[in-house]
Structures are given as structure tokens and as C-alpha cells.
PDB file of N, CA, C and O in Angstrom:
ATOM      1  N   UNK A   1     111.182 133.928  70.452  1.00  0.00           N
ATOM      2  CA  UNK A   1     111.743 132.640  70.274  1.00  0.00           C
ATOM      3  C   UNK A   1     112.562 132.265  71.467  1.00  0.00           C
ATOM      4  O   UNK A   1     113.569 132.914  71.750  1.00  0.00           O
ATOM      5  N   UNK A   2     112.163 131.232  72.182  1.00  0.00           N
ATOM      6  CA  UNK A   2     112.789 130.738  73.341  1.00  0.00           C
ATOM      7  C   UNK A   2     113.947 129.804  72.927  1.00  0.00           C
ATOM      8  O   UNK A   2     113.920 129.137  71.892  1.00  0.00           O
ATOM      9  N   UNK A   3     115.009 129.806  73.849  1.00  0.00           N
ATOM     10  CA  UNK A   3     116.190 129.005  73.617  1.00  0.00           C
ATOM     11  C   UNK A   3     116.653 128.234  74.896  1.00  0.00           C
ATOM     12  O   UNK A   3     116.315 128.598  76.023  1.00  0.00           O
ATOM     13  N   UNK A   4     117.454 127.139  74.654  1.00  0.00           N
ATOM     14  CA  UNK A   4     117.941 126.518  75.853  1.00  0.00           C
ATOM     15  C   UNK A   4     119.442 126.028  75.520  1.00  0.00           C
ATOM     16  O   UNK A   4     119.709 125.686  74.368  1.00  0.00           O
ATOM     17  N   UNK A   5     120.233 126.003  76.340  1.00  0.00           N
ATOM     18  CA  UNK A   5     121.634 125.510  76.324  1.00  0.00           C
ATOM     19  C   UNK A   5     121.831 124.696  77.490  1.00  0.00           C
ATOM     20  O   UNK A   5     121.400 125.002  78.602  1.00  0.00           O
ATOM     21  N   UNK A   6     122.491 123.648  77.225  1.00  0.00           N
ATOM     22  CA  UNK A   6     122.973 122.522  78.344  1.00  0.00           C
ATOM     23  C   UNK A   6     124.405 122.245  78.216  1.00  0.00           C
ATOM     24  O   UNK A   6     125.038 122.040  77.180  1.00  0.00           O
ATOM     25  N   UNK A   7     124.835 122.271  79.470  1.00  0.00           N
ATOM     26  CA  UNK A   7     126.373 121.942  79.595  1.00  0.00           C
ATOM     27  C   UNK A   7     126.607 121.016  80.708  1.00  0.00           C
ATOM     28  O   UNK A   7     125.868 121.007  81.692  1.00  0.00           O
ATOM     29  N   UNK A   8     127.723 120.157  80.563  1.00  0.00           N
ATOM     30  CA  UNK A   8     128.137 119.178  81.667  1.00  0.00           C
ATOM     31  C   UNK A   8     129.631 119.616  81.932  1.00  0.00           C
ATOM     32  O   UNK A   8     130.420 119.563  80.988  1.00  0.00           O
ATOM     33  N   UNK A   9     130.015 120.003  83.051  1.00  0.00           N
ATOM     34  CA  UNK A   9     131.351 120.398  83.339  1.00  0.00           C
ATOM     35  C   UNK A   9     131.866 119.297  84.325  1.00  0.00           C
ATOM     36  O   UNK A   9     131.398 119.146  85.453  1.00  0.00           O
ATOM     37  N   UNK A  10     132.984 118.461  83.734  1.00  0.00           N
ATOM     38  CA  UNK A  10     133.548 117.540  84.694  1.00  0.00           C
ATOM     39  C   UNK A  10     134.544 118.166  85.597  1.00  0.00           C
ATOM     40  O   UNK A  10     135.233 119.136  85.279  1.00  0.00           O
ATOM     41  N   UNK A  11     134.579 117.587  86.687  1.00  0.00           N
ATOM     42  CA  UNK A  11     135.434 118.233  87.789  1.00  0.00           C
ATOM     43  C   UNK A  11     135.860 117.128  88.846  1.00  0.00           C
ATOM     44  O   UNK A  11     135.063 116.206  89.017  1.00  0.00           O
ATOM     45  N   UNK A  12     136.918 117.134  89.494  1.00  0.00           N
ATOM     46  CA  UNK A  12     137.281 116.258  90.547  1.00  0.00           C
ATOM     47  C   UNK A  12     136.717 116.741  91.837  1.00  0.00           C
ATOM     48  O   UNK A  12     136.797 116.030  92.839  1.00  0.00           O
ATOM     49  N   UNK A  13     136.124 117.964  91.868  1.00  0.00           N
ATOM     50  CA  UNK A  13     135.486 118.485  93.010  1.00  0.00           C
ATOM     51  C   UNK A  13     134.065 119.027  92.771  1.00  0.00           C
ATOM     52  O   UNK A  13     133.814 120.215  92.970  1.00  0.00           O
ATOM     53  N   UNK A  14     133.164 118.180  92.355  1.00  0.00           N
ATOM     54  CA  UNK A  14     131.833 118.660  91.892  1.00  0.00           C
ATOM     55  C   UNK A  14     131.063 119.359  93.051  1.00  0.00           C
ATOM     56  O   UNK A  14     130.444 120.400  92.830  1.00  0.00           O
ATOM     57  N   UNK A  15     131.096 118.849  94.155  1.00  0.00           N
ATOM     58  CA  UNK A  15     130.433 119.468  95.269  1.00  0.00           C
ATOM     59  C   UNK A  15     130.976 120.783  95.663  1.00  0.00           C
ATOM     60  O   UNK A  15     130.174 121.604  96.107  1.00  0.00           O
ATOM     61  N   UNK A  16     132.200 121.097  95.566  1.00  0.00           N
ATOM     62  CA  UNK A  16     132.710 122.414  95.856  1.00  0.00           C
ATOM     63  C   UNK A  16     132.275 123.440  94.851  1.00  0.00           C
ATOM     64  O   UNK A  16     131.898 124.563  95.184  1.00  0.00           O
ATOM     65  N   UNK A  17     132.344 122.997  93.540  1.00  0.00           N
ATOM     66  CA  UNK A  17     131.839 123.928  92.462  1.00  0.00           C
ATOM     67  C   UNK A  17     130.462 124.163  92.582  1.00  0.00           C
ATOM     68  O   UNK A  17     130.027 125.291  92.345  1.00  0.00           O
ATOM     69  N   UNK A  18     129.626 123.136  92.959  1.00  0.00           N
ATOM     70  CA  UNK A  18     128.169 123.194  93.001  1.00  0.00           C
ATOM     71  C   UNK A  18     127.787 124.235  94.081  1.00  0.00           C
ATOM     72  O   UNK A  18     126.944 125.101  93.849  1.00  0.00           O
ATOM     73  N   UNK A  19     128.370 124.137  95.159  1.00  0.00           N
ATOM     74  CA  UNK A  19     128.311 124.996  96.307  1.00  0.00           C
ATOM     75  C   UNK A  19     128.615 126.481  95.984  1.00  0.00           C
ATOM     76  O   UNK A  19     127.942 127.389  96.473  1.00  0.00           O
ATOM     77  N   UNK A  20     129.572 126.678  95.207  1.00  0.00           N
ATOM     78  CA  UNK A  20     130.095 127.956  94.883  1.00  0.00           C
ATOM     79  C   UNK A  20     128.957 128.616  93.886  1.00  0.00           C
ATOM     80  O   UNK A  20     128.701 129.820  93.908  1.00  0.00           O
ATOM     81  N   UNK A  21     128.364 127.756  93.088  1.00  0.00           N
ATOM     82  CA  UNK A  21     127.448 128.332  92.087  1.00  0.00           C
ATOM     83  C   UNK A  21     126.021 128.516  92.554  1.00  0.00           C
ATOM     84  O   UNK A  21     125.266 129.373  92.094  1.00  0.00           O
ATOM     85  N   UNK A  22     125.695 127.617  93.534  1.00  0.00           N
ATOM     86  CA  UNK A  22     124.163 127.478  94.080  1.00  0.00           C
ATOM     87  C   UNK A  22     123.652 128.720  94.444  1.00  0.00           C
ATOM     88  O   UNK A  22     122.541 129.010  93.999  1.00  0.00           O
ATOM     89  N   UNK A  23     124.301 129.610  95.249  1.00  0.00           N
ATOM     90  CA  UNK A  23     123.686 130.859  95.704  1.00  0.00           C
ATOM     91  C   UNK A  23     123.239 131.856  94.386  1.00  0.00           C
ATOM     92  O   UNK A  23     122.338 132.689  94.483  1.00  0.00           O
ATOM     93  N   UNK A  24     123.974 131.639  93.228  1.00  0.00           N
ATOM     94  CA  UNK A  24     123.700 132.506  92.257  1.00  0.00           C
ATOM     95  C   UNK A  24     122.508 132.185  91.352  1.00  0.00           C
ATOM     96  O   UNK A  24     122.045 132.994  90.548  1.00  0.00           O
ATOM     97  N   UNK A  25     122.050 130.952  91.542  1.00  0.00           N
ATOM     98  CA  UNK A  25     120.853 130.432  90.836  1.00  0.00           C
ATOM     99  C   UNK A  25     119.563 131.105  91.296  1.00  0.00           C
ATOM    100  O   UNK A  25     118.567 131.162  90.574  1.00  0.00           O
ATOM    101  N   UNK A  26     119.622 131.612  92.526  1.00  0.00           N
ATOM    102  CA  UNK A  26     118.387 132.273  93.171  1.00  0.00           C
ATOM    103  C   UNK A  26     118.333 133.623  92.772  1.00  0.00           C
ATOM    104  O   UNK A  26     117.350 134.199  93.237  1.00  0.00           O
ATOM    105  N   UNK A  27     119.092 134.348  92.037  1.00  0.00           N
ATOM    106  CA  UNK A  27     118.919 135.658  91.510  1.00  0.00           C
ATOM    107  C   UNK A  27     117.712 135.809  90.718  1.00  0.00           C
ATOM    108  O   UNK A  27     117.362 134.921  89.941  1.00  0.00           O
ATOM    109  N   UNK A  28     117.066 136.868  90.869  1.00  0.00           N
ATOM    110  CA  UNK A  28     115.785 136.936  90.054  1.00  0.00           C
ATOM    111  C   UNK A  28     116.062 137.629  88.580  1.00  0.00           C
ATOM    112  O   UNK A  28     116.188 138.847  88.454  1.00  0.00           O
ATOM    113  N   UNK A  29     116.134 136.773  87.571  1.00  0.00           N
ATOM    114  CA  UNK A  29     116.272 137.219  86.290  1.00  0.00           C
ATOM    115  C   UNK A  29     114.987 136.926  85.543  1.00  0.00           C
ATOM    116  O   UNK A  29     114.566 135.776  85.422  1.00  0.00           O
ATOM    117  N   UNK A  30     114.388 137.957  85.057  1.00  0.00           N
ATOM    118  CA  UNK A  30     113.061 137.785  84.497  1.00  0.00           C
ATOM    119  C   UNK A  30     113.018 137.067  83.186  1.00  0.00           C
ATOM    120  O   UNK A  30     112.096 136.275  82.992  1.00  0.00           O
ATOM    121  N   UNK A  31     113.811 137.242  82.383  1.00  0.00           N
ATOM    122  CA  UNK A  31     113.823 136.609  81.026  1.00  0.00           C
ATOM    123  C   UNK A  31     114.723 135.477  80.759  1.00  0.00           C
ATOM    124  O   UNK A  31     114.826 134.959  79.647  1.00  0.00           O
ATOM    125  N   UNK A  32     115.356 135.112  81.778  1.00  0.00           N
ATOM    126  CA  UNK A  32     116.068 133.729  81.709  1.00  0.00           C
ATOM    127  C   UNK A  32     116.096 132.941  83.028  1.00  0.00           C
ATOM    128  O   UNK A  32     115.832 133.497  84.094  1.00  0.00           O
ATOM    129  N   UNK A  33     116.402 131.705  82.951  1.00  0.00           N
ATOM    130  CA  UNK A  33     116.492 130.874  84.130  1.00  0.00           C
ATOM    131  C   UNK A  33     117.588 129.698  83.950  1.00  0.00           C
ATOM    132  O   UNK A  33     118.133 129.424  82.881  1.00  0.00           O
ATOM    133  N   UNK A  34     117.801 129.082  85.131  1.00  0.00           N
ATOM    134  CA  UNK A  34     118.771 128.017  85.021  1.00  0.00           C
ATOM    135  C   UNK A  34     118.471 126.883  85.882  1.00  0.00           C
ATOM    136  O   UNK A  34     117.776 127.063  86.882  1.00  0.00           O
ATOM    137  N   UNK A  35     118.930 125.727  85.591  1.00  0.00           N
ATOM    138  CA  UNK A  35     118.748 124.535  86.257  1.00  0.00           C
ATOM    139  C   UNK A  35     120.243 124.109  86.502  1.00  0.00           C
ATOM    140  O   UNK A  35     121.050 124.106  85.573  1.00  0.00           O
ATOM    141  N   UNK A  36     120.592 123.738  87.827  1.00  0.00           N
ATOM    142  CA  UNK A  36     121.917 123.438  88.259  1.00  0.00           C
ATOM    143  C   UNK A  36     121.821 122.040  88.851  1.00  0.00           C
ATOM    144  O   UNK A  36     120.993 121.851  89.742  1.00  0.00           O
ATOM    145  N   UNK A  37     122.543 121.112  88.463  1.00  0.00           N
ATOM    146  CA  UNK A  37     122.479 119.786  88.900  1.00  0.00           C
ATOM    147  C   UNK A  37     123.888 119.187  89.205  1.00  0.00           C
ATOM    148  O   UNK A  37     124.886 119.449  88.533  1.00  0.00           O
ATOM    149  N   UNK A  38     123.867 118.363  90.277  1.00  0.00           N
ATOM    150  CA  UNK A  38     125.082 117.691  90.737  1.00  0.00           C
ATOM    151  C   UNK A  38     125.197 116.288  90.435  1.00  0.00           C
ATOM    152  O   UNK A  38     124.275 115.569  90.819  1.00  0.00           O
ATOM    153  N   UNK A  39     126.137 115.783  89.833  1.00  0.00           N
ATOM    154  CA  UNK A  39     126.307 114.399  89.525  1.00  0.00           C
ATOM    155  C   UNK A  39     127.812 114.008  90.126  1.00  0.00           C
ATOM    156  O   UNK A  39     128.649 114.844  90.465  1.00  0.00           O
ATOM    157  N   UNK A  40     127.962 112.710  90.179  1.00  0.00           N
ATOM    158  CA  UNK A  40     129.253 112.177  90.501  1.00  0.00           C
ATOM    159  C   UNK A  40     130.353 112.569  89.422  1.00  0.00           C
ATOM    160  O   UNK A  40     130.408 112.041  88.311  1.00  0.00           O
ATOM    161  N   UNK A  41     131.169 113.494  89.845  1.00  0.00           N
ATOM    162  CA  UNK A  41     132.246 113.926  88.873  1.00  0.00           C
ATOM    163  C   UNK A  41     131.887 114.874  87.911  1.00  0.00           C
ATOM    164  O   UNK A  41     132.620 115.096  86.948  1.00  0.00           O
ATOM    165  N   UNK A  42     130.674 115.537  88.107  1.00  0.00           N
ATOM    166  CA  UNK A  42     130.312 116.543  87.133  1.00  0.00           C
ATOM    167  C   UNK A  42     129.279 117.646  87.722  1.00  0.00           C
ATOM    168  O   UNK A  42     128.761 117.432  88.818  1.00  0.00           O
ATOM    169  N   UNK A  43     129.006 118.719  87.063  1.00  0.00           N
ATOM    170  CA  UNK A  43     128.032 119.715  87.315  1.00  0.00           C
ATOM    171  C   UNK A  43     127.328 119.764  85.991  1.00  0.00           C
ATOM    172  O   UNK A  43     127.894 119.786  84.898  1.00  0.00           O
ATOM    173  N   UNK A  44     125.909 119.781  86.223  1.00  0.00           N
ATOM    174  CA  UNK A  44     125.161 120.069  84.917  1.00  0.00           C
ATOM    175  C   UNK A  44     124.431 121.416  85.050  1.00  0.00           C
ATOM    176  O   UNK A  44     123.874 121.806  86.076  1.00  0.00           O
ATOM    177  N   UNK A  45     124.502 122.051  83.930  1.00  0.00           N
ATOM    178  CA  UNK A  45     123.882 123.448  83.746  1.00  0.00           C
ATOM    179  C   UNK A  45     123.074 123.659  82.665  1.00  0.00           C
ATOM    180  O   UNK A  45     123.605 123.694  81.555  1.00  0.00           O
ATOM    181  N   UNK A  46     121.760 123.823  82.782  1.00  0.00           N
ATOM    182  CA  UNK A  46     120.842 124.195  81.767  1.00  0.00           C
ATOM    183  C   UNK A  46     120.414 125.624  81.780  1.00  0.00           C
ATOM    184  O   UNK A  46     119.943 126.099  82.813  1.00  0.00           O
ATOM    185  N   UNK A  47     120.535 126.276  80.794  1.00  0.00           N
ATOM    186  CA  UNK A  47     120.089 127.844  80.714  1.00  0.00           C
ATOM    187  C   UNK A  47     118.993 127.861  79.802  1.00  0.00           C
ATOM    188  O   UNK A  47     118.977 127.238  78.740  1.00  0.00           O
ATOM    189  N   UNK A  48     118.026 128.626  80.259  1.00  0.00           N
ATOM    190  CA  UNK A  48     116.808 129.021  79.397  1.00  0.00           C
ATOM    191  C   UNK A  48     116.648 130.430  79.199  1.00  0.00           C
ATOM    192  O   UNK A  48     116.788 131.208  80.143  1.00  0.00           O
ATOM    193  N   UNK A  49     116.324 130.871  77.881  1.00  0.00           N
ATOM    194  CA  UNK A  49     116.079 132.187  77.673  1.00  0.00           C
ATOM    195  C   UNK A  49     114.776 132.374  76.958  1.00  0.00           C
ATOM    196  O   UNK A  49     114.376 131.516  76.171  1.00  0.00           O
ATOM    197  N   UNK A  50     114.012 133.609  77.239  1.00  0.00           N
ATOM    198  CA  UNK A  50     112.829 133.874  76.590  1.00  0.00           C
ATOM    199  C   UNK A  50     112.993 134.354  75.008  1.00  0.00           C
ATOM    200  O   UNK A  50     112.114 134.315  74.148  1.00  0.00           O
ATOM    201  N   UNK A  51     114.292 134.793  74.869  1.00  0.00           N
ATOM    202  CA  UNK A  51     114.544 135.298  73.518  1.00  0.00           C
ATOM    203  C   UNK A  51     116.104 135.230  73.323  1.00  0.00           C
ATOM    204  O   UNK A  51     116.802 135.102  74.329  1.00  0.00           O
ATOM    205  N   UNK A  52     116.605 135.300  72.246  1.00  0.00           N
ATOM    206  CA  UNK A  52     118.036 135.139  71.969  1.00  0.00           C
ATOM    207  C   UNK A  52     118.945 136.165  72.816  1.00  0.00           C
ATOM    208  O   UNK A  52     119.986 135.808  73.366  1.00  0.00           O
ATOM    209  N   UNK A  53     118.512 137.291  72.855  1.00  0.00           N
ATOM    210  CA  UNK A  53     119.283 138.266  73.688  1.00  0.00           C
ATOM    211  C   UNK A  53     119.439 137.945  75.147  1.00  0.00           C
ATOM    212  O   UNK A  53     120.491 138.151  75.753  1.00  0.00           O
ATOM    213  N   UNK A  54     118.355 137.431  75.695  1.00  0.00           N
ATOM    214  CA  UNK A  54     118.472 137.015  77.166  1.00  0.00           C
ATOM    215  C   UNK A  54     119.175 135.591  77.243  1.00  0.00           C
ATOM    216  O   UNK A  54     119.889 135.340  78.214  1.00  0.00           O
ATOM    217  N   UNK A  55     119.012 134.794  76.383  1.00  0.00           N
ATOM    218  CA  UNK A  55     119.911 133.573  76.399  1.00  0.00           C
ATOM    219  C   UNK A  55     121.251 133.843  76.438  1.00  0.00           C
ATOM    220  O   UNK A  55     122.014 133.337  77.261  1.00  0.00           O
ATOM    221  N   UNK A  56     121.628 134.746  75.445  1.00  0.00           N
ATOM    222  CA  UNK A  56     123.138 135.160  75.191  1.00  0.00           C
ATOM    223  C   UNK A  56     123.670 135.866  76.554  1.00  0.00           C
ATOM    224  O   UNK A  56     124.785 135.637  77.023  1.00  0.00           O
ATOM    225  N   UNK A  57     122.786 136.698  77.088  1.00  0.00           N
ATOM    226  CA  UNK A  57     123.350 137.419  78.326  1.00  0.00           C
ATOM    227  C   UNK A  57     123.515 136.365  79.449  1.00  0.00           C
ATOM    228  O   UNK A  57     124.501 136.362  80.186  1.00  0.00           O
ATOM    229  N   UNK A  58     122.507 135.471  79.544  1.00  0.00           N
ATOM    230  CA  UNK A  58     122.518 134.417  80.644  1.00  0.00           C
ATOM    231  C   UNK A  58     123.789 133.464  80.410  1.00  0.00           C
ATOM    232  O   UNK A  58     124.421 133.022  81.369  1.00  0.00           O
ATOM    233  N   UNK A  59     124.085 133.208  79.243  1.00  0.00           N
ATOM    234  CA  UNK A  59     125.211 132.212  78.845  1.00  0.00           C
ATOM    235  C   UNK A  59     126.562 133.034  79.246  1.00  0.00           C
ATOM    236  O   UNK A  59     127.443 132.488  79.910  1.00  0.00           O
ATOM    237  N   UNK A  60     126.655 134.262  78.839  1.00  0.00           N
ATOM    238  CA  UNK A  60     127.938 134.949  79.301  1.00  0.00           C
ATOM    239  C   UNK A  60     128.040 135.110  80.745  1.00  0.00           C
ATOM    240  O   UNK A  60     129.159 135.104  81.258  1.00  0.00           O
ATOM    241  N   UNK A  61     127.020 135.250  81.439  1.00  0.00           N
ATOM    242  CA  UNK A  61     127.059 135.302  82.898  1.00  0.00           C
ATOM    243  C   UNK A  61     127.500 134.064  83.557  1.00  0.00           C
ATOM    244  O   UNK A  61     128.392 134.005  84.403  1.00  0.00           O
ATOM    245  N   UNK A  62     126.722 132.957  83.051  1.00  0.00           N
ATOM    246  CA  UNK A  62     126.863 131.596  83.812  1.00  0.00           C
ATOM    247  C   UNK A  62     128.153 131.059  83.374  1.00  0.00           C
ATOM    248  O   UNK A  62     128.866 130.554  84.241  1.00  0.00           O
ATOM    249  N   UNK A  63     128.597 131.094  82.061  1.00  0.00           N
ATOM    250  CA  UNK A  63     130.030 130.518  81.687  1.00  0.00           C
ATOM    251  C   UNK A  63     131.203 131.239  82.593  1.00  0.00           C
ATOM    252  O   UNK A  63     132.142 130.645  83.123  1.00  0.00           O
ATOM    253  N   UNK A  64     130.950 132.580  82.647  1.00  0.00           N
ATOM    254  CA  UNK A  64     131.991 133.437  83.445  1.00  0.00           C
ATOM    255  C   UNK A  64     131.945 132.892  84.957  1.00  0.00           C
ATOM    256  O   UNK A  64     133.010 132.616  85.508  1.00  0.00           O
ATOM    257  N   UNK A  65     130.780 132.741  85.602  1.00  0.00           N
ATOM    258  CA  UNK A  65     130.679 132.081  87.018  1.00  0.00           C
ATOM    259  C   UNK A  65     131.289 130.835  87.139  1.00  0.00           C
ATOM    260  O   UNK A  65     131.969 130.574  88.131  1.00  0.00           O
ATOM    261  N   UNK A  66     131.085 129.880  86.058  1.00  0.00           N
ATOM    262  CA  UNK A  66     131.552 128.611  86.245  1.00  0.00           C
ATOM    263  C   UNK A  66     133.131 128.681  86.063  1.00  0.00           C
ATOM    264  O   UNK A  66     133.890 128.043  86.792  1.00  0.00           O
ATOM    265  N   UNK A  67     133.507 129.400  85.165  1.00  0.00           N
ATOM    266  CA  UNK A  67     135.030 129.622  85.096  1.00  0.00           C
ATOM    267  C   UNK A  67     135.672 130.052  86.422  1.00  0.00           C
ATOM    268  O   UNK A  67     136.650 129.461  86.880  1.00  0.00           O
ATOM    269  N   UNK A  68     135.072 131.136  87.042  1.00  0.00           N
ATOM    270  CA  UNK A  68     135.717 131.719  88.328  1.00  0.00           C
ATOM    271  C   UNK A  68     135.544 130.363  89.366  1.00  0.00           C
ATOM    272  O   UNK A  68     136.525 130.067  90.048  1.00  0.00           O
ATOM    273  N   UNK A  69     134.467 129.652  89.468  1.00  0.00           N
ATOM    274  CA  UNK A  69     134.289 128.595  90.541  1.00  0.00           C
ATOM    275  C   UNK A  69     135.302 127.597  90.352  1.00  0.00           C
ATOM    276  O   UNK A  69     135.867 127.119  91.336  1.00  0.00           O
ATOM    277  N   UNK A  70     135.633 127.176  89.003  1.00  0.00           N
ATOM    278  CA  UNK A  70     136.706 126.249  88.751  1.00  0.00           C
ATOM    279  C   UNK A  70     138.008 126.817  89.159  1.00  0.00           C
ATOM    280  O   UNK A  70     138.809 126.076  89.729  1.00  0.00           O
ATOM    281  N   UNK A  71     138.305 128.055  88.927  1.00  0.00           N
ATOM    282  CA  UNK A  71     139.580 128.753  89.217  1.00  0.00           C
ATOM    283  C   UNK A  71     139.615 128.615  90.747  1.00  0.00           C
ATOM    284  O   UNK A  71     140.658 128.183  91.238  1.00  0.00           O
ATOM    285  N   UNK A  72     138.764 128.880  91.415  1.00  0.00           N
ATOM    286  CA  UNK A  72     138.765 129.003  92.937  1.00  0.00           C
ATOM    287  C   UNK A  72     139.072 127.680  93.582  1.00  0.00           C
ATOM    288  O   UNK A  72     139.838 127.585  94.541  1.00  0.00           O
ATOM    289  N   UNK A  73     138.433 126.630  93.011  1.00  0.00           N
ATOM    290  CA  UNK A  73     138.589 125.288  93.504  1.00  0.00           C
ATOM    291  C   UNK A  73     140.141 124.877  93.345  1.00  0.00           C
ATOM    292  O   UNK A  73     140.788 124.253  94.186  1.00  0.00           O
ATOM    293  N   UNK A  74     140.589 125.326  92.159  1.00  0.00           N
ATOM    294  CA  UNK A  74     142.065 124.965  91.810  1.00  0.00           C
ATOM    295  C   UNK A  74     143.166 125.695  92.832  1.00  0.00           C
ATOM    296  O   UNK A  74     144.323 125.297  92.962  1.00  0.00           O
ATOM    297  N   UNK A  75     142.656 126.705  93.451  1.00  0.00           N
ATOM    298  CA  UNK A  75     143.681 127.366  94.267  1.00  0.00           C
ATOM    299  C   UNK A  75     144.163 126.684  95.466  1.00  0.00           C
ATOM    300  O   UNK A  75     145.022 127.211  96.173  1.00  0.00           O
TER     301      UNK A  75
END
């Protein structure tokens, strides 16, 4: 069973957050994938998983990465 989760993170510095996250999207993960998009005032993140376990793992990873990117922009 495949699954997808979509998030939009609003920020005053979307380009900085996008640049911090962009290198991570190229990691080869075989059972999940992501789409990262940049909009004025926000970052879009769409996470795909081939099964519930891979989706959960990808969600944990990417939510943590987004949190860290936001913290680094605020420093």
C-alpha cells in the first residue's frame, strides 16, 4: 500500500530553507521519495512511500531536517 503526505511550511526566508534542504533530496532511498518546491513565503514538501513503514521513516527524517533548517535560519 503506497502513501503520500504533503506539507507547506511558511517562512520569511524560503530560499535559505530550500537551499539547506535541497542537497538531501538527492539521497538514494529506494522505498520512498520526495518532491521539494519553493514558493514565495513557503516551502512545499511531498513525501511518497511504497509502504507504511517507508513513509513513516521518510516522514521522521524529513520533518527533522525541516526543523533543523528552520532553526539554522533563525540563528
